[in-house]
N, CA, C and O atoms as CSV, one atom per row, in Angstrom:
chain,resi,resn,atom,element,x,y,z
A,1,MET,N,N,64.065,67.359,76.674
A,1,MET,CA,C,64.951,68.493,76.832
A,1,MET,C,C,64.537,69.256,78.075
A,1,MET,O,O,63.385,69.668,78.211
A,2,ALA,N,N,65.479,69.440,78.972
A,2,ALA,CA,C,65.211,70.170,80.219
A,2,ALA,C,C,65.560,71.639,80.032
A,2,ALA,O,O,66.539,71.973,79.365
A,3,VAL,N,N,64.763,72.505,80.617
A,3,VAL,CA,C,64.997,73.946,80.550
A,3,VAL,C,C,65.129,74.464,81.969
A,3,VAL,O,O,64.272,74.209,82.815
A,4,LEU,N,N,66.197,75.186,82.224
A,4,LEU,CA,C,66.424,75.772,83.531
A,4,LEU,C,C,65.963,77.212,83.485
A,4,LEU,O,O,66.440,77.999,82.667
A,5,VAL,N,N,65.039,77.557,84.359
A,5,VAL,CA,C,64.536,78.923,84.444
A,5,VAL,C,C,64.995,79.499,85.780
A,5,VAL,O,O,64.744,78.922,86.839
A,6,VAL,N,N,65.666,80.637,85.714
A,6,VAL,CA,C,66.183,81.273,86.921
A,6,VAL,C,C,65.439,82.583,87.134
A,6,VAL,O,O,65.376,83.426,86.239
A,7,ASP,N,N,64.886,82.743,88.308
A,7,ASP,CA,C,64.187,83.966,88.663
A,7,ASP,C,C,65.209,84.936,89.251
A,7,ASP,O,O,65.643,84.759,90.389
A,8,ALA,N,N,65.595,85.951,88.493
A,8,ALA,CA,C,66.619,86.895,88.934
A,8,ALA,C,C,66.201,87.650,90.181
A,8,ALA,O,O,67.055,87.973,91.006
A,9,SER,N,N,64.928,87.940,90.347
A,9,SER,CA,C,64.491,88.671,91.536
A,9,SER,C,C,64.653,87.819,92.794
A,9,SER,O,O,64.911,88.359,93.870
A,10,ALA,N,N,64.506,86.507,92.677
A,10,ALA,CA,C,64.700,85.630,93.833
A,10,ALA,C,C,66.177,85.588,94.209
A,10,ALA,O,O,66.513,85.585,95.393
A,11,ILE,N,N,67.053,85.556,93.225
A,11,ILE,CA,C,68.488,85.570,93.505
A,11,ILE,C,C,68.890,86.906,94.115
A,11,ILE,O,O,69.676,86.939,95.062
A,12,ALA,N,N,68.364,88.002,93.589
A,12,ALA,CA,C,68.684,89.329,94.108
A,12,ALA,C,C,68.237,89.481,95.553
A,12,ALA,O,O,68.873,90.203,96.321
A,13,ALA,N,N,67.160,88.818,95.935
A,13,ALA,CA,C,66.691,88.886,97.320
A,13,ALA,C,C,67.645,88.154,98.267
A,13,ALA,O,O,67.689,88.473,99.455
A,14,LEU,N,N,68.401,87.192,97.771
A,14,LEU,CA,C,69.313,86.415,98.608
A,14,LEU,C,C,70.713,87.010,98.683
A,14,LEU,O,O,71.371,86.898,99.717
A,15,LEU,N,N,71.178,87.635,97.613
A,15,LEU,CA,C,72.553,88.101,97.525
A,15,LEU,C,C,72.637,89.616,97.576
A,15,LEU,O,O,71.680,90.315,97.241
A,16,PHE,N,N,73.776,90.110,97.993
A,16,PHE,CA,C,74.065,91.530,97.836
A,16,PHE,C,C,75.252,91.678,96.893
A,16,PHE,O,O,76.178,90.867,96.911
A,17,VAL,N,N,75.214,92.713,96.078
A,17,VAL,CA,C,76.283,93.005,95.124
A,17,VAL,C,C,76.765,94.413,95.416
A,17,VAL,O,O,75.959,95.335,95.547
A,18,GLU,N,N,78.086,94.584,95.519
A,18,GLU,CA,C,78.661,95.885,95.827
A,18,GLU,C,C,79.717,96.255,94.786
A,18,GLU,O,O,80.902,95.993,94.993
A,19,PRO,N,N,79.304,96.859,93.668
A,19,PRO,CA,C,80.312,97.326,92.711
A,19,PRO,C,C,80.987,98.581,93.274
A,19,PRO,O,O,80.365,99.341,94.017
A,20,GLU,N,N,82.227,98.791,92.929
A,20,GLU,CA,C,82.959,99.935,93.450
A,20,GLU,C,C,84.000,100.352,92.426
A,20,GLU,O,O,84.616,99.510,91.773
A,21,ALA,N,N,84.190,101.645,92.293
A,21,ALA,CA,C,85.237,102.159,91.408
A,21,ALA,C,C,86.102,103.113,92.205
A,21,ALA,O,O,85.595,104.075,92.783
A,22,ASP,N,N,87.388,102.863,92.246
A,22,ASP,CA,C,88.333,103.760,92.896
A,22,ASP,C,C,88.964,104.620,91.822
A,22,ASP,O,O,89.504,104.106,90.842
A,23,ALA,N,N,88.898,105.919,92.004
A,23,ALA,CA,C,89.514,106.835,91.046
A,23,ALA,C,C,90.488,107.729,91.805
A,23,ALA,O,O,90.137,108.303,92.836
A,24,VAL,N,N,91.689,107.844,91.304
A,24,VAL,CA,C,92.700,108.691,91.917
A,24,VAL,C,C,93.118,109.720,90.884
A,24,VAL,O,O,93.582,109.378,89.796
A,25,ALA,N,N,92.948,110.974,91.236
A,25,ALA,CA,C,93.313,112.050,90.319
A,25,ALA,C,C,94.832,112.182,90.273
A,25,ALA,O,O,95.544,111.618,91.104
A,26,GLU,N,N,95.311,112.932,89.295
A,26,GLU,CA,C,96.753,113.177,89.225
A,26,GLU,C,C,97.220,113.743,90.544
A,26,GLU,O,O,96.569,114.606,91.132
A,27,ARG,N,N,98.344,113.252,90.998
A,27,ARG,CA,C,98.910,113.754,92.245
A,27,ARG,C,C,100.085,114.655,91.917
A,27,ARG,O,O,100.986,114.285,91.165
A,28,LEU,N,N,100.058,115.827,92.487
A,28,LEU,CA,C,101.128,116.776,92.224
A,28,LEU,C,C,102.381,116.380,92.982
A,28,LEU,O,O,102.341,115.627,93.954
A,29,ARG,N,N,103.477,116.907,92.509
A,29,ARG,CA,C,104.756,116.656,93.183
A,29,ARG,C,C,104.673,117.171,94.615
A,29,ARG,O,O,103.980,118.145,94.908
A,30,GLU,N,N,105.384,116.503,95.478
A,30,GLU,CA,C,105.467,116.974,96.849
A,30,GLU,C,C,106.497,118.099,96.892
A,30,GLU,O,O,106.831,118.653,95.845
A,31,ALA,N,N,106.999,118.445,98.046
A,31,ALA,CA,C,107.974,119.531,98.167
A,31,ALA,C,C,109.229,119.256,97.344
A,31,ALA,O,O,109.892,120.190,96.891
A,32,ASP,N,N,109.554,117.995,97.150
A,32,ASP,CA,C,110.728,117.606,96.372
A,32,ASP,C,C,110.379,117.696,94.887
A,32,ASP,O,O,109.648,116.852,94.368
A,33,LEU,N,N,110.894,118.703,94.214
A,33,LEU,CA,C,110.558,118.920,92.812
A,33,LEU,C,C,111.139,117.856,91.895
A,33,LEU,O,O,110.778,117.788,90.720
A,34,SER,N,N,112.044,117.017,92.422
A,34,SER,CA,C,112.587,115.947,91.589
A,34,SER,C,C,111.625,114.764,91.532
A,34,SER,O,O,111.808,113.862,90.714
A,35,ALA,N,N,110.611,114.754,92.383
A,35,ALA,CA,C,109.634,113.657,92.373
A,35,ALA,C,C,108.737,113.799,91.147
A,35,ALA,O,O,108.282,114.903,90.846
A,36,PRO,N,N,108.473,112.699,90.429
A,36,PRO,CA,C,107.625,112.787,89.238
A,36,PRO,C,C,106.157,112.992,89.620
A,36,PRO,O,O,105.727,112.660,90.725
A,37,GLN,N,N,105.413,113.543,88.678
A,37,GLN,CA,C,103.974,113.687,88.865
A,37,GLN,C,C,103.335,112.371,88.454
A,37,GLN,O,O,103.556,111.901,87.338
A,38,LEU,N,N,102.543,111.767,89.339
A,38,LEU,CA,C,101.924,110.484,89.041
A,38,LEU,C,C,100.612,110.694,88.294
A,38,LEU,O,O,99.886,111.654,88.553
A,39,LEU,N,N,100.316,109.793,87.371
A,39,LEU,CA,C,99.126,109.905,86.537
A,39,LEU,C,C,97.883,109.407,87.267
A,39,LEU,O,O,97.968,108.615,88.205
A,40,ALA,N,N,96.754,109.879,86.823
A,40,ALA,CA,C,95.477,109.434,87.379
A,40,ALA,C,C,95.209,107.989,86.964
A,40,ALA,O,O,95.703,107.529,85.934
A,41,TYR,N,N,94.423,107.275,87.774
A,41,TYR,CA,C,94.037,105.912,87.428
A,41,TYR,C,C,92.690,105.573,88.054
A,41,TYR,O,O,92.250,106.222,89.003
A,42,GLU,N,N,92.051,104.557,87.512
A,42,GLU,CA,C,90.772,104.057,88.017
A,42,GLU,C,C,90.850,102.550,88.156
A,42,GLU,O,O,91.430,101.864,87.315
A,43,LEU,N,N,90.261,102.045,89.226
A,43,LEU,CA,C,90.242,100.604,89.486
A,43,LEU,C,C,88.807,100.147,89.664
A,43,LEU,O,O,87.991,100.866,90.242
A,44,ALA,N,N,88.495,98.958,89.173
A,44,ALA,CA,C,87.160,98.367,89.347
A,44,ALA,C,C,87.256,97.267,90.411
A,44,ALA,O,O,88.063,96.344,90.298
A,45,ASN,N,N,86.426,97.385,91.432
A,45,ASN,CA,C,86.346,96.396,92.503
A,45,ASN,C,C,84.896,95.921,92.593
A,45,ASN,O,O,83.975,96.679,92.289
A,46,VAL,N,N,84.691,94.682,93.006
A,46,VAL,CA,C,83.330,94.166,93.129
A,46,VAL,C,C,83.285,93.117,94.235
A,46,VAL,O,O,84.271,92.428,94.495
A,47,SER,N,N,82.137,93.009,94.875
A,47,SER,CA,C,81.930,91.924,95.837
A,47,SER,C,C,80.490,91.446,95.739
A,47,SER,O,O,79.576,92.224,95.465
A,48,VAL,N,N,80.306,90.161,95.965
A,48,VAL,CA,C,78.992,89.522,95.941
A,48,VAL,C,C,78.933,88.641,97.174
A,48,VAL,O,O,79.876,87.904,97.464
A,49,GLY,N,N,77.833,88.715,97.894
A,49,GLY,CA,C,77.762,87.915,99.107
A,49,GLY,C,C,76.349,87.657,99.563
A,49,GLY,O,O,75.371,88.011,98.905
A,50,ARG,N,N,76.282,87.026,100.715
A,50,ARG,CA,C,74.983,86.712,101.304
A,50,ARG,C,C,75.101,86.833,102.814
A,50,ARG,O,O,76.065,86.362,103.420
A,51,ASP,N,N,74.095,87.478,103.414
A,51,ASP,CA,C,73.998,87.598,104.865
A,51,ASP,C,C,73.087,86.506,105.402
A,51,ASP,O,O,72.049,86.198,104.817
A,52,PHE,N,N,73.489,85.933,106.511
A,52,PHE,CA,C,72.674,84.965,107.239
A,52,PHE,C,C,72.390,85.564,108.608
A,52,PHE,O,O,72.672,86.743,108.822
A,53,ASP,N,N,71.844,84.797,109.538
A,53,ASP,CA,C,71.467,85.361,110.841
A,53,ASP,C,C,72.629,86.090,111.512
A,53,ASP,O,O,72.551,87.298,111.734
A,54,SER,N,N,73.678,85.390,111.829
A,54,SER,CA,C,74.786,86.024,112.543
A,54,SER,C,C,76.097,85.987,111.762
A,54,SER,O,O,77.142,86.369,112.290
A,55,TRP,N,N,76.053,85.540,110.538
A,55,TRP,CA,C,77.273,85.493,109.759
A,55,TRP,C,C,76.997,85.829,108.304
A,55,TRP,O,O,75.847,85.859,107.865
A,56,SER,N,N,78.061,86.079,107.566
A,56,SER,CA,C,77.915,86.390,106.140
A,56,SER,C,C,79.119,85.836,105.389
A,56,SER,O,O,80.180,85.592,105.965
A,57,VAL,N,N,78.926,85.649,104.105
A,57,VAL,CA,C,79.995,85.200,103.213
A,57,VAL,C,C,80.029,86.166,102.028
A,57,VAL,O,O,78.989,86.571,101.510
A,58,LYS,N,N,81.240,86.524,101.612
A,58,LYS,CA,C,81.384,87.478,100.522
A,58,LYS,C,C,82.539,87.046,99.622
A,58,LYS,O,O,83.639,86.782,100.108
A,59,LEU,N,N,82.295,86.973,98.314
A,59,LEU,CA,C,83.333,86.787,97.296
A,59,LEU,C,C,83.693,88.175,96.795
A,59,LEU,O,O,82.797,88.970,96.513
A,60,TRP,N,N,84.961,88.488,96.677
A,60,TRP,CA,C,85.348,89.830,96.273
A,60,TRP,C,C,86.529,89.789,95.301
A,60,TRP,O,O,87.292,88.825,95.245
A,61,ALA,N,N,86.641,90.870,94.545
A,61,ALA,CA,C,87.780,91.061,93.640
A,61,ALA,C,C,88.158,92.535,93.661
A,61,ALA,O,O,87.294,93.410,93.625
A,62,GLN,N,N,89.465,92.799,93.721
A,62,GLN,CA,C,89.983,94.161,93.661
A,62,GLN,C,C,90.872,94.277,92.434
A,62,GLN,O,O,91.564,93.330,92.060
A,63,ASN,N,N,90.844,95.445,91.818
A,63,ASN,CA,C,91.554,95.682,90.554
A,63,ASN,C,C,91.149,94.599,89.546
A,63,ASN,O,O,91.991,93.914,88.966
A,64,LEU,N,N,89.869,94.475,89.365
A,64,LEU,CA,C,89.272,93.408,88.553
A,64,LEU,C,C,89.849,93.337,87.140
A,64,LEU,O,O,89.984,92.246,86.585
A,65,LEU,N,N,90.189,94.475,86.557
A,65,LEU,CA,C,90.701,94.507,85.185
A,65,LEU,C,C,92.221,94.418,85.142
A,65,LEU,O,O,92.821,94.549,84.075
A,66,ASP,N,N,92.843,94.198,86.287
A,66,ASP,CA,C,94.290,94.015,86.410
A,66,ASP,C,C,95.069,95.174,85.788
A,66,ASP,O,O,95.991,94.969,84.999
A,67,GLU,N,N,94.679,96.393,86.159
A,67,GLU,CA,C,95.348,97.593,85.649
A,67,GLU,C,C,96.728,97.739,86.287
A,67,GLU,O,O,96.907,97.422,87.463
A,68,GLU,N,N,97.697,98.216,85.515
A,68,GLU,CA,C,98.997,98.583,86.073
A,68,GLU,C,C,98.970,100.079,86.347
A,68,GLU,O,O,98.601,100.864,85.474
A,69,TYR,N,N,99.355,100.477,87.548
A,69,TYR,CA,C,99.334,101.881,87.930
A,69,TYR,C,C,100.450,102.139,88.934
A,69,TYR,O,O,100.836,101.256,89.700
A,70,PHE,N,N,100.954,103.353,88.914
A,70,PHE,CA,C,102.030,103.738,89.811
A,70,PHE,C,C,101.456,104.364,91.071
A,70,PHE,O,O,100.557,105.201,90.995
A,71,VAL,N,N,101.965,103.969,92.218
A,71,VAL,CA,C,101.529,104.572,93.477
A,71,VAL,C,C,102.635,105.430,94.091
A,71,VAL,O,O,102.384,106.219,95.003
A,72,ARG,N,N,103.847,105.273,93.588
A,72,ARG,CA,C,104.970,106.045,94.122
A,72,ARG,C,C,106.052,106.094,93.050
A,72,ARG,O,O,106.260,105.120,92.327
A,73,GLY,N,N,106.727,107.211,92.953
A,73,GLY,CA,C,107.822,107.324,92.012
A,73,GLY,C,C,108.761,108.439,92.418
A,73,GLY,O,O,108.338,109.440,92.997
A,74,PHE,N,N,110.026,108.265,92.116
A,74,PHE,CA,C,111.006,109.301,92.426
A,74,PHE,C,C,112.247,109.101,91.568
A,74,PHE,O,O,112.522,108.008,91.073
A,75,TYR,N,N,112.990,110.200,91.410
A,75,TYR,CA,C,114.241,110.172,90.663
A,75,TYR,C,C,115.400,110.264,91.642
A,75,TYR,O,O,115.353,111.040,92.597
A,76,PHE,N,N,116.422,109.485,91.411
A,76,PHE,CA,C,117.677,109.700,92.110
A,76,PHE,C,C,118.774,108.892,91.428
A,76,PHE,O,O,118.506,107.935,90.702
A,77,GLY,N,N,120.012,109.299,91.679
A,77,GLY,CA,C,121.152,108.611,91.105
A,77,GLY,C,C,121.590,107.474,92.015
A,77,GLY,O,O,121.988,107.707,93.156
A,78,ASN,N,N,121.519,106.256,91.518
A,78,ASN,CA,C,121.806,105.098,92.360
A,78,ASN,C,C,122.742,104.095,91.698
A,78,ASN,O,O,123.155,103.117,92.321
A,79,GLU,N,N,123.079,104.343,90.416
A,79,GLU,CA,C,123.847,103.346,89.678
A,79,GLU,C,C,125.175,103.930,89.201
A,79,GLU,O,O,125.200,104.942,88.502
A,80,PRO,N,N,126.279,103.285,89.585
A,80,PRO,CA,C,127.595,103.768,89.144
A,80,PRO,C,C,127.759,103.538,87.647
A,80,PRO,O,O,127.016,102.716,87.111
A,81,PRO,N,N,128.629,104.165,86.955
A,81,PRO,CA,C,129.716,104.963,87.522
A,81,PRO,C,C,129.369,106.437,87.665
A,81,PRO,O,O,129.992,107.134,88.466
A,82,ASP,N,N,128.382,106.935,86.904
A,82,ASP,CA,C,128.105,108.377,86.947
A,82,ASP,C,C,126.926,108.745,87.849
A,82,ASP,O,O,126.708,109.932,88.091
A,83,PHE,N,N,126.164,107.787,88.352
A,83,PHE,CA,C,125.031,108.012,89.263
A,83,PHE,C,C,124.029,109.009,88.690
A,83,PHE,O,O,123.535,109.887,89.397
A,84,ALA,N,N,123.735,108.858,87.390
A,84,ALA,CA,C,122.758,109.736,86.726
A,84,ALA,C,C,121.373,109.480,87.314
A,84,ALA,O,O,121.028,108.332,87.597
A,85,PRO,N,N,120.572,110.537,87.504
A,85,PRO,CA,C,119.225,110.340,88.043
A,85,PRO,C,C,118.400,109.410,87.150
A,85,PRO,O,O,118.437,109.513,85.924
A,86,LYS,N,N,117.677,108.526,87.768
A,86,LYS,CA,C,116.842,107.559,87.063
A,86,LYS,C,C,115.502,107.477,87.784
A,86,LYS,O,O,115.431,107.636,89.003
A,87,LEU,N,N,114.442,107.228,87.018
A,87,LEU,CA,C,113.105,107.108,87.611
A,87,LEU,C,C,112.923,105.713,88.208
A,87,LEU,O,O,113.115,104.707,87.525
A,88,TYR,N,N,112.557,105.665,89.463
A,88,TYR,CA,C,112.206,104.416,90.148
A,88,TYR,C,C,110.743,104.533,90.566
A,88,TYR,O,O,110.333,105.542,91.141
A,89,THR,N,N,109.966,103.502,90.274
A,89,THR,CA,C,108.532,103.547,90.592
A,89,THR,C,C,108.118,102.290,91.347
A,89,THR,O,O,108.790,101.260,91.303
A,90,ARG,N,N,106.992,102.410,92.039
A,90,ARG,CA,C,106.377,101.264,92.694
A,90,ARG,C,C,104.989,101.093,92.092
A,90,ARG,O,O,104.179,102.019,92.106
A,91,LEU,N,N,104.723,99.912,91.568
A,91,LEU,CA,C,103.404,99.634,91.008
A,91,LEU,C,C,102.417,99.315,92.114
A,91,LEU,O,O,102.795,98.813,93.173
A,92,GLY,N,N,101.140,99.612,91.860
A,92,GLY,CA,C,100.076,99.239,92.781
A,92,GLY,C,C,99.810,97.741,92.715
A,92,GLY,O,O,100.382,97.031,91.888
A,93,ASP,N,N,98.954,97.284,93.579
A,93,ASP,CA,C,98.650,95.861,93.668
A,93,ASP,C,C,97.975,95.339,92.397
A,93,ASP,O,O,97.141,96.031,91.812
A,94,PRO,N,N,98.328,94.130,91.968
A,94,PRO,CA,C,97.655,93.514,90.819
A,94,PRO,C,C,96.259,93.032,91.230
A,94,PRO,O,O,95.826,93.252,92.362
A,95,ARG,N,N,95.569,92.379,90.307
A,95,ARG,CA,C,94.242,91.827,90.607
A,95,ARG,C,C,94.350,90.889,91.808
A,95,ARG,O,O,95.263,90.069,91.902
A,96,GLN,N,N,93.390,91.033,92.723
A,96,GLN,CA,C,93.319,90.161,93.899
A,96,GLN,C,C,91.882,89.720,94.054
A,96,GLN,O,O,90.958,90.468,93.735
A,97,TYR,N,N,91.691,88.513,94.540
A,97,TYR,CA,C,90.338,88.032,94.787
A,97,TYR,C,C,90.366,87.105,95.996
A,97,TYR,O,O,91.407,86.557,96.357
A,98,GLY,N,N,89.209,86.946,96.605
A,98,GLY,CA,C,89.166,86.103,97.783
A,98,GLY,C,C,87.757,85.919,98.302
A,98,GLY,O,O,86.777,86.332,97.682
A,99,VAL,N,N,87.689,85.288,99.455
A,99,VAL,CA,C,86.426,85.015,100.132
A,99,VAL,C,C,86.556,85.533,101.557
A,99,VAL,O,O,87.572,85.302,102.212
A,100,THR,N,N,85.552,86.220,102.033
A,100,THR,CA,C,85.536,86.700,103.410
A,100,THR,C,C,84.342,86.088,104.137
A,100,THR,O,O,83.204,86.214,103.687
A,101,LEU,N,N,84.604,85.435,105.248
A,101,LEU,CA,C,83.556,84.921,106.124
A,101,LEU,C,C,83.531,85.784,107.364
A,101,LEU,O,O,84.572,86.009,107.981
A,102,SER,N,N,82.368,86.270,107.739
A,102,SER,CA,C,82.234,87.146,108.911
A,102,SER,C,C,81.207,86.565,109.866
A,102,SER,O,O,80.194,86.002,109.452
A,103,TYR,N,N,81.494,86.715,111.170
A,103,TYR,CA,C,80.553,86.281,112.208
A,103,TYR,C,C,80.311,87.470,113.131
A,103,TYR,O,O,81.259,88.097,113.605
A,104,ARG,N,N,79.053,87.777,113.384
A,104,ARG,CA,C,78.678,88.890,114.252
A,104,ARG,C,C,78.268,88.370,115.624
A,104,ARG,O,O,77.402,87.502,115.739
A,105,LEU,N,N,78.893,88.903,116.649
A,105,LEU,CA,C,78.570,88.480,118.022
A,105,LEU,C,C,77.341,89.178,118.546
A,105,LEU,O,O,76.931,88.939,119.682
Protein backbone atom coordinates (compact mmCIF):
# COMPACT_ATOMS: atom_id res chain seq x y z
CA MET A 1 0.00 0.00 0.00
CA ALA A 2 1.46 3.32 -1.09
CA VAL A 3 0.92 6.46 0.98
CA LEU A 4 1.22 9.91 -0.52
CA VAL A 5 2.45 12.54 1.91
CA VAL A 6 2.14 16.17 0.85
CA ASP A 7 4.07 18.88 2.63
CA ALA A 8 1.69 21.87 2.62
CA SER A 9 4.46 24.32 3.50
CA ALA A 10 6.43 23.27 0.40
CA ILE A 11 3.37 23.82 -1.80
CA ALA A 12 2.69 27.19 -0.14
CA ALA A 13 6.26 28.26 -0.93
CA LEU A 14 5.65 27.59 -4.64
CA LEU A 15 2.13 28.98 -5.11
CA PHE A 16 0.36 32.19 -4.29
CA VAL A 17 -3.32 32.27 -3.34
CA GLU A 18 -5.39 35.46 -3.59
CA PRO A 19 -8.88 35.16 -2.09
CA GLU A 20 -11.05 38.21 -2.67
CA ALA A 21 -14.55 39.28 -1.71
CA ASP A 22 -16.37 42.05 -3.55
CA ALA A 23 -19.13 43.67 -1.54
CA VAL A 24 -21.46 46.31 -2.95
CA ALA A 25 -23.69 48.18 -0.56
CA GLU A 26 -27.23 49.17 -1.46
CA ARG A 27 -27.17 51.81 -4.13
CA LEU A 28 -29.59 54.66 -3.80
CA ARG A 29 -31.72 55.87 -6.64
CA GLU A 30 -30.11 58.37 -8.92
CA ALA A 31 -31.81 61.67 -9.76
CA ASP A 32 -34.53 59.69 -11.56
CA LEU A 33 -36.88 58.66 -8.76
CA SER A 34 -38.45 56.03 -11.00
CA ALA A 35 -35.19 54.05 -10.89
CA PRO A 36 -35.37 51.14 -8.41
CA GLN A 37 -33.04 50.88 -5.44
CA LEU A 38 -30.62 48.01 -6.06
CA LEU A 39 -29.88 45.53 -3.28
CA ALA A 40 -26.50 44.88 -1.75
CA TYR A 41 -24.53 41.81 -2.86
CA GLU A 42 -21.26 40.00 -2.20
CA LEU A 43 -19.14 37.99 -4.62
CA ALA A 44 -16.35 35.49 -3.89
CA ASN A 45 -13.35 35.57 -6.23
CA VAL A 46 -10.15 33.53 -5.95
CA SER A 47 -6.91 33.01 -7.84
CA VAL A 48 -4.05 30.55 -7.42
CA GLY A 49 -0.81 30.83 -9.30
CA ARG A 50 2.92 30.55 -9.47
CA ASP A 51 5.62 33.08 -10.32
CA PHE A 52 8.69 32.08 -12.29
CA ASP A 53 11.70 34.20 -13.30
CA SER A 54 10.07 36.40 -15.92
CA TRP A 55 6.62 34.90 -16.22
CA SER A 56 3.72 33.67 -14.12
CA VAL A 57 0.65 31.49 -14.47
CA LYS A 58 -2.58 32.05 -12.57
CA LEU A 59 -5.86 30.06 -12.39
CA TRP A 60 -8.73 32.31 -11.36
CA ALA A 61 -12.47 32.29 -10.73
CA GLN A 62 -14.86 35.22 -10.37
CA ASN A 63 -18.31 34.97 -8.78
CA LEU A 64 -17.25 31.55 -7.54
CA LEU A 65 -20.64 30.79 -5.95
CA ASP A 66 -22.50 31.85 -9.12
CA GLU A 67 -24.62 34.47 -7.35
CA GLU A 68 -27.36 36.26 -9.29
CA TYR A 69 -27.27 40.01 -8.67
CA PHE A 70 -28.62 43.13 -10.34
CA VAL A 71 -26.21 45.78 -11.58
CA ARG A 72 -28.77 48.04 -13.23
CA GLY A 73 -32.52 48.44 -13.12
CA PHE A 74 -35.15 50.91 -14.21
CA TYR A 75 -38.88 51.27 -14.75
CA PHE A 76 -40.49 52.44 -17.94
CA GLY A 77 -43.48 51.73 -20.15
CA ASN A 78 -42.37 49.80 -23.21
CA GLU A 79 -45.12 47.30 -23.98
CA PRO A 80 -48.39 48.11 -25.77
CA PRO A 81 -51.27 48.57 -25.52
CA ASP A 82 -51.21 50.61 -22.29
CA PHE A 83 -47.39 51.01 -21.87
CA ALA A 84 -47.62 50.45 -18.10
CA PRO A 85 -44.29 50.94 -16.30
CA LYS A 86 -42.42 47.68 -15.85
CA LEU A 87 -39.15 46.85 -14.09
CA TYR A 88 -36.28 45.98 -16.44
CA THR A 89 -33.02 44.78 -14.90
CA ARG A 90 -29.56 43.72 -16.00
CA LEU A 91 -27.95 40.84 -14.14
CA GLY A 92 -24.26 40.85 -13.28
CA ASP A 93 -21.83 38.38 -14.78
CA PRO A 94 -22.25 34.68 -13.91
CA ARG A 95 -19.39 32.51 -12.63
CA GLN A 96 -16.29 32.88 -14.80
CA TYR A 97 -12.98 31.08 -14.64
CA GLY A 98 -9.81 31.02 -16.65
CA VAL A 99 -6.05 30.92 -16.85
CA THR A 100 -3.79 33.95 -17.16
CA LEU A 101 -0.21 33.68 -18.43
CA SER A 102 1.95 36.76 -17.90
CA TYR A 103 5.43 37.61 -19.16
CA ARG A 104 7.47 40.46 -17.66
CA LEU A 105 9.94 42.27 -19.90
